[in-house]
C-alpha positions in Angstrom: 6.6 -12.7 2.7 4.1 -10.1 3.9 1.2 -9.3 1.5 -0.2 -5.8 1.4 -3.4 -4.9 -0.6 -4.2 -1.4 -2.0 -7.6 0.0 -1.3 -8.5 -0.6 -5.0 -7.5 -4.3 -4.8 -9.6 -4.8 -1.7 -12.6 -3.3 -3.4 -12.1 -5.4 -6.5 -11.7 -8.6 -4.4 -14.9 -7.8 -2.4 -16.8 -7.3 -5.7 -15.5 -10.6 -7.0 -16.4 -12.4 -3.7 -19.9 -11.0 -3.9 -20.5 -12.6 -7.3 -18.3 -15.6 -7.2 -16.9 -16.9 -3.8 -15.1 -19.8 -5.4 -13.0 -17.5 -7.7 -12.3 -15.1 -4.8 -11.0 -18.0 -2.7 -8.9 -19.3 -5.6 -7.4 -15.8 -6.1 -6.4 -15.6 -2.4 -4.9 -19.1 -2.5 -2.8 -18.2 -5.6 -1.5 -15.0 -4.0 -0.6 -16.9 -0.8 1.2 -19.6 -2.9 3.2 -16.9 -4.7 4.1 -15.3 -1.3 5.3 -18.6 0.0 7.4 -19.4 -3.0 7.9 -16.5 -5.5 10.1 -18.7 -7.7 7.5 -21.5 -7.9 5.6 -22.8 -10.9 3.0 -20.0 -11.0 2.3 -18.0 -14.2 4.0 -14.7 -13.5 5.1 -12.2 -16.2 6.8 -8.8 -16.0 4.6 -6.1 -17.6 5.6 -3.2 -19.7 3.9 0.0 -20.9 1.7 1.9 -18.5 2.3 -0.7 -15.7 6.1 -0.1 -15.8 7.9 -3.0 -14.3 5.1 -4.5 -12.3 4.2 -8.2 -12.5 1.1 -10.0 -13.5 0.1 -13.1 -11.6 -2.5 -15.4 -13.4 -5.2 -16.7 -11.1 -7.6 -18.6 -13.3 -9.6 -16.0 -15.4 -8.3 -13.2 -13.2 -5.1 -11.2 -13.2 -3.4 -9.8 -10.1 -1.2 -6.8 -10.8 1.6 -6.8 -8.2 5.0 -5.6 -7.2 7.3 -7.7 -5.0 10.0 -6.1 -3.1 12.4 -7.7 -0.6 9.9 -9.1 2.0 6.7 -7.4 0.8 4.3 -8.1 -2.0 2.1 -5.1 -3.0 -1.1 -6.0 -4.7 -2.4 -3.1 -6.8 -5.3 -4.5 -8.9 -7.3 -7.7 -9.3 -9.3 -7.8 -12.5 -10.9 -10.3 -14.9 -8.6 -11.1 -17.7 -10.8 -9.3 -20.3 -10.5 -6.0 -18.5 -7.1 -6.2 -16.8 -5.1 -4.2 -19.3 -7.8 -1.8 -20.7 -7.8 1.3 -18.4 
C-alpha cells in the first residue's frame, strides 16, 4: 500500500522527531507495519464524532489519525495520546 502524509502530519512528525527521535522512528515503523498488513495485530479503531469514520492507529504514546482506501493510506494527524482528540 502507498502511504501519503498530509502537510499537518509531516509538521507534527518533524516536531516529534526534533524532541524524541526514538518515538518518531517507532511511529514510522508502526505505520509501515500497518501498510504492509492492515489486518494484522495492530491496535486500530474506527473513530466517531468529529473524525467521522477515520481510523486511529496506536503507536506507543502517540495516535495516528488515518483513512485507508483501496491501495492508499492517508495520514491526517500524528499526536500524543493526551492531545489527540481535544481540538
